[in-house]
C-alpha positions as CSV (number, residue, x, y, z in Angstrom):
1,M,40.6,16.0,-29.7
2,S,42.5,13.8,-27.2
3,D,41.4,10.3,-26.2
4,E,40.7,11.8,-22.7
5,E,38.3,14.3,-24.2
6,N,36.6,11.7,-26.3
7,S,36.0,9.6,-23.2
8,A,34.6,12.4,-21.2
9,P,31.0,11.7,-20.0
10,H,28.3,13.2,-22.1
11,R,26.4,15.9,-20.3
12,P,22.6,15.3,-20.4
13,R,20.6,18.0,-22.2
14,E,18.2,19.9,-20.0
15,V,14.7,19.4,-21.4
16,G,11.8,21.4,-20.0
17,L,8.5,19.5,-20.1
18,V,5.6,22.0,-19.7
19,F,2.0,20.9,-19.5
20,G,-1.4,21.8,-18.1
21,G,-2.5,25.2,-19.2
22,A,-5.5,27.6,-19.0
23,S,-7.4,25.5,-21.6
24,G,-10.4,23.2,-21.8
25,E,-8.0,20.5,-22.7
26,H,-6.1,20.8,-19.4
27,D,-6.8,17.2,-18.2
28,V,-5.8,15.7,-21.6
29,S,-2.5,17.7,-21.4
30,I,-1.7,16.0,-18.1
31,R,-2.3,12.6,-19.5
32,S,-0.2,13.4,-22.6
33,A,2.7,14.8,-20.5
34,A,2.8,11.5,-18.5
35,T,3.4,9.6,-21.7
36,V,6.1,12.1,-22.9
37,E,7.8,11.9,-19.5
38,R,8.0,8.1,-19.8
39,G,9.4,8.4,-23.3
40,L,12.0,10.9,-22.4
41,S,13.1,8.7,-19.4
42,S,13.2,5.4,-21.3
43,G,16.1,3.6,-22.9
44,H,19.0,5.8,-24.0
45,N,16.9,8.9,-23.3
46,G,17.6,8.5,-19.6
47,D,21.2,9.3,-20.3
48,R,20.6,11.8,-23.0
49,Y,18.3,14.1,-21.1
50,R,17.8,15.6,-17.7
51,L,14.1,16.3,-17.4
52,R,12.7,19.4,-15.7
53,R,9.0,19.4,-15.2
54,F,6.8,22.5,-15.2
55,Y,3.0,22.7,-14.6
56,I,0.7,25.5,-15.7
57,D,-2.5,25.6,-13.6
58,R,-6.0,26.3,-14.9
59,L,-5.4,30.0,-14.2
60,G,-2.3,30.1,-16.3
61,R,0.2,30.3,-13.4
62,W,3.5,28.4,-13.8
63,W,4.8,26.0,-11.2
64,G,8.1,24.2,-10.9
65,E,9.3,20.7,-10.2
66,E,7.7,19.9,-6.9
67,V,4.1,20.8,-8.1
68,A,4.6,19.5,-11.6
69,A,6.0,16.1,-10.5
70,A,3.1,15.7,-8.0
71,V,0.5,16.4,-10.7
72,L,2.1,13.9,-13.0
73,R,2.2,11.2,-10.3
74,S,-1.5,11.8,-9.4
75,G,-2.7,12.4,-12.9
76,V,-5.2,14.9,-11.4
77,A,-5.3,18.7,-11.8
78,P,-5.2,20.4,-8.4
79,D,-7.5,23.3,-7.5
80,P,-5.5,26.4,-8.3
81,A,-6.5,27.9,-4.9
82,S,-4.8,25.0,-3.2
83,L,-1.5,26.0,-4.8
84,A,-1.6,29.7,-3.8
85,P,-4.1,32.4,-3.1
86,V,-5.7,33.6,-6.3
87,D,-4.9,37.2,-6.5
88,R,-4.5,37.4,-10.3
89,A,-4.6,34.9,-13.1
90,G,-2.1,34.5,-16.0
91,F,1.6,34.2,-16.5
92,R,3.5,35.7,-13.6
93,G,7.0,34.8,-14.5
94,L,9.1,31.6,-14.9
95,P,9.6,29.3,-11.8
96,D,12.9,28.2,-10.5
97,G,14.9,26.0,-12.9
98,A,13.3,27.3,-16.1
99,L,16.3,29.4,-17.2
100,A,18.4,26.2,-17.2
101,V,16.3,24.6,-19.8
102,E,18.1,24.1,-23.1
103,V,15.1,22.7,-25.1
104,W,11.4,23.1,-24.2
105,F,9.0,20.3,-24.9
106,P,5.5,21.8,-24.7
107,V,2.6,19.4,-24.1
108,L,-0.1,22.0,-24.1
109,H,-3.3,21.4,-26.0
110,G,-5.8,24.1,-27.0
111,P,-5.6,27.9,-26.4
112,H,-2.6,29.4,-24.5
113,G,-0.3,26.5,-25.5
114,E,-1.0,25.2,-29.0
115,D,-2.0,28.5,-30.6
116,G,1.4,30.2,-30.8
117,T,1.3,32.0,-27.5
118,V,3.8,29.9,-25.6
119,Q,5.8,29.4,-28.8
120,G,6.1,33.2,-28.9
121,L,7.5,33.2,-25.3
122,F,10.1,30.5,-26.1
123,T,11.0,32.5,-29.2
124,L,11.6,35.6,-27.2
125,M,13.7,33.6,-24.8
126,Q,15.8,32.3,-27.7
127,V,15.5,28.7,-26.5
128,P,14.7,25.9,-29.0
129,F,11.3,24.1,-28.5
130,V,9.6,21.1,-29.9
131,G,6.9,21.6,-32.5
132,S,5.7,24.4,-34.8
133,G,6.6,28.0,-34.4
134,V,4.2,30.9,-33.9
135,L,2.8,31.1,-37.4
136,G,2.2,27.3,-37.9
137,S,0.8,27.0,-34.4
138,A,-1.6,29.9,-34.7
139,V,-2.9,29.0,-38.2
140,G,-3.2,25.3,-37.3
141,M,-5.1,26.1,-34.2
142,D,-7.7,28.5,-35.7
143,K,-10.0,26.4,-37.8
144,L,-11.0,29.3,-40.0
145,A,-7.4,30.4,-40.7
146,M,-6.5,26.7,-41.3
147,K,-9.3,26.2,-43.8
148,A,-8.3,29.4,-45.6
149,A,-4.7,28.1,-45.8
150,F,-5.9,24.7,-47.2
151,A,-8.1,26.5,-49.8
152,A,-5.2,28.7,-50.9
153,A,-3.1,25.5,-51.4
154,G,-5.9,23.9,-53.4
155,L,-6.4,21.1,-50.9
156,P,-9.8,19.3,-50.9
157,Q,-12.2,20.1,-48.0
158,G,-15.9,19.7,-47.2
159,P,-18.4,22.6,-47.3
160,Y,-18.4,25.0,-44.3
161,Q,-19.5,28.4,-43.2
162,A,-17.8,30.9,-40.9
163,V,-19.9,32.4,-38.1
164,E,-19.4,35.3,-35.7
165,A,-20.9,34.8,-32.2
166,L,-22.3,38.4,-32.5
167,D,-24.7,37.0,-35.2
168,L,-26.5,35.1,-32.4
169,A,-28.0,38.4,-31.2
170,D,-30.6,37.9,-34.0
171,P,-30.2,34.3,-35.0
172,G,-33.1,33.9,-37.5
173,P,-31.2,35.0,-40.6
174,L,-28.1,33.1,-39.6
175,L,-30.0,29.8,-39.0
176,E,-31.7,30.2,-42.4
177,R,-28.4,30.8,-44.2
178,L,-26.8,27.8,-42.6
179,E,-29.7,25.5,-43.4
180,R,-29.8,26.8,-47.0
181,T,-26.0,26.5,-47.6
182,L,-25.1,23.4,-45.6
183,G,-28.3,21.6,-44.8
184,L,-28.8,19.3,-41.8
185,P,-27.3,17.5,-40.1
186,C,-24.2,19.7,-39.6
187,F,-21.5,20.2,-37.0
188,V,-20.8,23.3,-35.0
189,K,-17.3,24.1,-33.6
190,P,-15.5,26.9,-31.9
191,A,-12.7,28.1,-34.2
192,N,-10.0,27.7,-31.5
193,M,-10.5,24.6,-29.5
194,G,-9.5,20.9,-29.8
195,S,-10.3,17.5,-28.4
196,S,-13.9,18.0,-29.5
197,V,-14.5,20.6,-26.8
198,G,-17.5,22.8,-27.5
199,I,-18.4,20.8,-30.6
200,S,-21.9,19.5,-31.3
201,K,-24.0,17.9,-34.0
202,A,-27.2,19.6,-35.1
203,S,-30.0,17.7,-36.8
204,D,-32.7,20.4,-36.5
205,R,-32.9,24.1,-36.1
206,Q,-33.2,24.0,-32.3
207,E,-30.1,21.8,-32.0
208,L,-28.3,24.2,-34.4
209,L,-29.1,27.2,-32.3
210,A,-28.0,25.4,-29.1
211,G,-24.8,24.2,-30.7
212,L,-24.0,27.7,-31.8
213,Q,-24.6,29.0,-28.3
214,L,-22.4,26.3,-26.8
215,A,-19.5,27.0,-29.3
216,A,-19.8,30.7,-28.6
217,E,-19.0,30.0,-24.9
218,H,-15.5,28.9,-26.0
219,D,-14.8,31.3,-28.9
220,P,-16.3,34.4,-30.6
221,R,-15.4,32.8,-34.0
222,L,-17.3,29.7,-35.0
223,I,-17.4,27.3,-37.9
224,V,-20.2,25.2,-39.1
225,E,-19.5,22.2,-41.4
226,R,-21.8,20.0,-43.5
227,G,-22.5,16.5,-42.1
228,L,-21.0,13.9,-44.3
229,Q,-21.3,10.1,-44.5
230,V,-17.6,9.3,-44.1
231,R,-14.9,7.3,-42.4
232,E,-12.4,9.2,-40.2
233,L,-8.7,8.6,-41.0
234,E,-5.6,10.1,-39.4
235,C,-2.0,10.4,-40.5
236,A,1.0,11.5,-38.4
237,V,3.7,13.8,-39.8
238,L,7.2,14.2,-38.4
239,G,10.1,16.4,-39.5
240,G,11.3,19.9,-40.3
241,R,12.3,20.7,-43.9
242,Q,12.0,17.1,-44.8
243,L,8.7,15.6,-43.7
244,E,7.7,12.0,-43.2
245,A,4.1,10.6,-43.1
246,S,3.1,7.6,-41.1
247,V,0.8,4.8,-42.0
248,L,-2.9,5.7,-41.8
249,G,-5.1,4.9,-38.9
250,E,-8.9,4.8,-38.6
251,I,-11.1,5.8,-35.7
252,V,-14.0,3.4,-35.3
253,F,-16.8,4.2,-32.8
254,D,-20.4,3.3,-32.1
255,A,-21.5,6.7,-31.0
256,D,-23.4,9.1,-33.3
257,W,-20.1,11.1,-33.7
258,Y,-16.6,11.3,-32.2
259,D,-17.3,13.6,-29.3
260,Y,-15.1,14.3,-26.2
261,E,-16.6,11.4,-24.2
262,T,-16.2,8.9,-27.0
263,K,-12.6,10.1,-27.7
264,Y,-11.3,9.8,-24.1
265,T,-13.4,7.1,-22.5
266,A,-11.8,3.6,-22.7
267,G,-14.0,1.2,-24.7
268,L,-16.1,3.7,-26.6
269,S,-13.9,3.9,-29.6
270,R,-11.1,1.8,-31.1
271,T,-8.3,2.4,-33.6
272,V,-7.5,0.3,-36.7
273,I,-3.8,0.7,-37.6
274,P,-3.1,0.5,-40.5
275,A,-6.5,1.6,-41.8
276,E,-8.2,-0.9,-44.1
277,V,-8.3,1.2,-47.2
278,P,-6.9,0.8,-50.7
279,A,-3.2,1.4,-51.2
280,A,-3.9,4.3,-53.5
281,V,-5.9,6.0,-50.7
282,Q,-3.1,5.4,-48.2
283,D,-0.6,7.0,-50.6
284,E,-2.8,10.0,-51.4
285,A,-3.6,10.6,-47.7
286,R,0.1,10.6,-46.9
287,R,0.8,13.1,-49.7
288,L,-2.0,15.4,-48.7
289,A,-0.9,15.2,-45.0
290,I,2.5,16.6,-45.9
291,E,0.9,19.2,-48.1
292,A,-1.4,20.2,-45.3
293,V,1.6,20.7,-42.9
294,R,3.3,22.9,-45.5
295,A,0.1,24.9,-46.1
296,V,-0.1,26.1,-42.6
297,G,3.6,26.5,-42.0
298,A,3.8,23.8,-39.3
299,S,6.9,21.7,-38.4
300,G,8.1,19.1,-35.9
301,L,5.0,17.1,-35.3
302,S,1.4,17.2,-36.7
303,R,-1.5,14.9,-37.0
304,V,-3.7,15.4,-40.1
305,D,-7.3,14.2,-40.0
306,F,-9.3,13.2,-43.1
307,F,-12.8,12.3,-44.1
308,Y,-12.9,9.4,-46.5
309,E,-16.0,9.1,-48.7
310,E,-15.9,5.4,-49.4
311,A,-18.6,5.5,-52.1
312,S,-16.8,8.1,-54.2
313,G,-13.2,7.4,-53.0
314,R,-12.8,11.1,-52.2
315,L,-10.4,12.2,-49.4
316,L,-11.3,15.5,-47.7
317,L,-9.1,17.3,-45.2
318,N,-10.8,17.7,-41.9
319,E,-8.1,19.5,-39.8
320,I,-4.5,19.6,-38.7
321,N,-3.4,19.3,-35.1
322,T,0.1,20.8,-34.6
323,L,0.4,19.6,-31.0
324,P,-1.5,16.2,-31.0
325,G,-2.3,14.2,-27.9
326,F,0.1,11.7,-26.4
327,T,-2.3,9.8,-24.2
328,N,-2.5,6.0,-24.2
329,Q,-5.5,6.4,-26.6
330,S,-3.9,9.1,-28.9
331,M,-3.2,8.3,-32.5
332,Y,0.0,10.2,-33.0
333,P,2.4,7.9,-31.0
334,M,0.5,4.8,-32.0
335,L,0.7,5.7,-35.7
336,W,4.5,6.1,-35.4
337,A,4.9,3.0,-33.4
338,A,3.1,1.1,-36.2
339,S,5.5,2.8,-38.7
340,G,8.6,1.5,-36.9
341,V,9.3,4.5,-34.5
342,P,8.7,3.5,-30.9
343,L,7.9,6.2,-28.2
344,D,11.4,6.7,-26.9
345,D,12.8,7.1,-30.4
346,L,9.9,9.4,-31.4
347,V,10.4,11.9,-28.5
348,H,14.1,11.8,-29.1
349,R,13.6,12.7,-32.7
350,L,11.3,15.5,-31.7
351,V,13.8,17.0,-29.4
352,E,16.5,16.8,-32.0
353,L,14.2,18.6,-34.5
354,A,13.6,21.4,-32.0
């Protein structure tokens, strides 16, 4: 190659940042995308990448740069009817500029974005994308499939029961079974939802029934888990074939449990990084985090959450999140920052892994 060719300016790579989505975690996605946008524009990334922004409204319709940039500036989701008349919801085609994207960076939490659906679209387009593929995304998103994968890999978990929303037509036998097998208190969750959306704690039969009905509003498949006296630890994982685990972090909160309001309201919870646990627990959690990622077939980025029974020293897998939050209160970027990988380096590595 000639000196002239060596000195030719590097052409920035076209990265498509897509966020929002027809999900209960729409608002969190906007906040996460603002952080990723900042990381992709900071330092050397400003020269490496040309950022194209795309917004998916609450009805699932895709919008291009003008709308997407305005949403990121305001941080507020617009009323879909203010964007265009609502004749039909759902994907209606790619907006202008989408076909120029060389790497997609989805920042979509929950259904229709974290569950393998948009990953399938990018796969059909034959364009690289950040994060897990269809299988890892789908298994990681569905709590029942995830727990089955963990069990098949021999990974430690707490007791739980699978529930179908149809069982609520005659709830008596169901409530008796759950009280007998799990006891009270317990936690009720939709199988496919994140950010604590649709999750509730039940301390008596009335709360259990109400929690099942709430979860059924979000998903026909539900999961009920035994309430445990534990500390909540989290570990971030990064990589493809070779996986790295971050230091551990701990979520500390004064509320009865780590619900949506506690998770996303400033001052109601705090993080301790690194978590104040024995070195042996740190090492075991990092090992289990990598095994959990492999068990569901995930790649790119994942956050693995644990329950730590301090009295017994046991670590139990809670869940894996294959598209974790990037808000200013989110553990994934904070854990990597504490592990020596600042935000701009982190998002660069994720794009390179795509």
